[in-house]
C-alpha positions, 0 to 999 in steps of 0.5 A, a space after each residue: 511508536 510506543 511499546 512495552 519492553 522493546 527499546 525504540 531502536 528495535 521498534 524503528 528497525 521493525 517499522 523500517 523492515 515492513 517495506 520489504 514484506 513482499 521482498 521474498 514473496 512466494 506461492 506457498 507462504 505469500 508474504 510469510 518470509 517478508 513478515 518474519 524478516 520484518 519482525 526479526 529484530 524484535 524476536 532477537 531482542 525478546 528471546 536473547 539467550 533463548 535460542 530454542 524459543 527464538 527458533 519457535 518464534 521465527 517458525 510462528 511467523 513463517 506460516 502463511 501470511 498475505 494482506 495489503 502491504 500498508 495495512 499489514 503494519 497494524 498486524 505487524 505492530 500487534 504481533 510485536 506486542 503479543 510477542 512481548 507478552 509471550 516472551 514474558 509468559 503472559 500469553 499463549 503463543 498460538 494466539 499470535 497466529 490466530 490473530 494474524 489469520 483472523 485479521 489479514 483477510 479483512 484488512 487486506 480487502 479494505 486496503 485493496 479497495 482504498 489503496 489500489 482501487 481509489 488512492 492510486 487512480 486518484 494520484 495517477 490522474 492528478 499526476 497526468 493532469 499536472 504533467 501538462 504543466 511539466 512532466 516532473 511536476 506530474 510525477 512529484 504530485 503523483 508520488 506525494 498524493 499516494 505516499 503521504 497517506 500511505 506512510 501515515 497508515 504505515 506509521 499510525 497503524 504500526 503504533 496502534 498495533 504496538 498498543 495492543 490488539 484492542 488499540 489496533 481494532 480501534 484504529 481500523 474502526 476509526 480510520 474511516 477507510 470506507 468513506 475515504 475510499 468512496 471520496 477518493 473514487 469520486 475525486 478520481 472520476 472528476 479528475 478523469 473528466 478534467 484530464 480528458 478536457 485538457 487533452 482536447 484543449 491541447 489538441 485544439 491548441 495544436 491546430 487539429 480539427 474538432 473531430 480529431 479533438 473529439 477522438 482525442 477526448 474519447 481516447 483520453 477517457 478510455 485510457 483513464 478508465 483502462 488505467 483505473 481498472 488496471 490499478 484496481 487489479 493491482 497491475 504494477 505502475 512500472 508495467 503501465 509505464 513500459 506499455 506507454 513507452 512501447 506505444 509511444 515508440 510505435 506511434 512516434 518512431 522519430 
């Protein structure tokens, strides 16, 4: 992570805080409080000894803000870089708000399609398949498949933003999110079919009839599609796990 005036410790503090951007989500400003909290270490350092300027800077970042959380790292890094220029008197502070508003909607749509509509379903169905081998293996693979690219985007996106607005745009153009989204959707669909086949195989291995196994296959396919649609609607994984727990208790009370 590179930057102009901020020490590495401050940049790392800002990067770590971005994981809490939705920690104070509200209907009026959406992620505004979380964004202000994330960038606060940089503002405190840049405007040390200038309380009035610090107050104005914090208020700038309490304006409405909402985007896909991981993709927001690009805006966060760029906002930090722009605040460095504002603190040095090299840029109009109003440009920060203009940049954030102009970018948050478009990268939010890109991030929703990639993370919620492609990567999360892919990770989920891969984890479901490997849970046939061992439940912990399935959970581990799910977390690995989702979090590795997720953390890469957060890290590289923030670093690109810290290089300035042009570098941020170059990163977004060169990341190939559209192609990656389509590829992962295709793989998720293929794995969904494999999951259904494995469900049938396990049913046959348990000694059930072909008719019952076919019903298991149809149920598994419907379940995979249902989960995919729910993930695309950004339904929380914890809510899905709770639903599965309730269904399991109802079906197998013993």
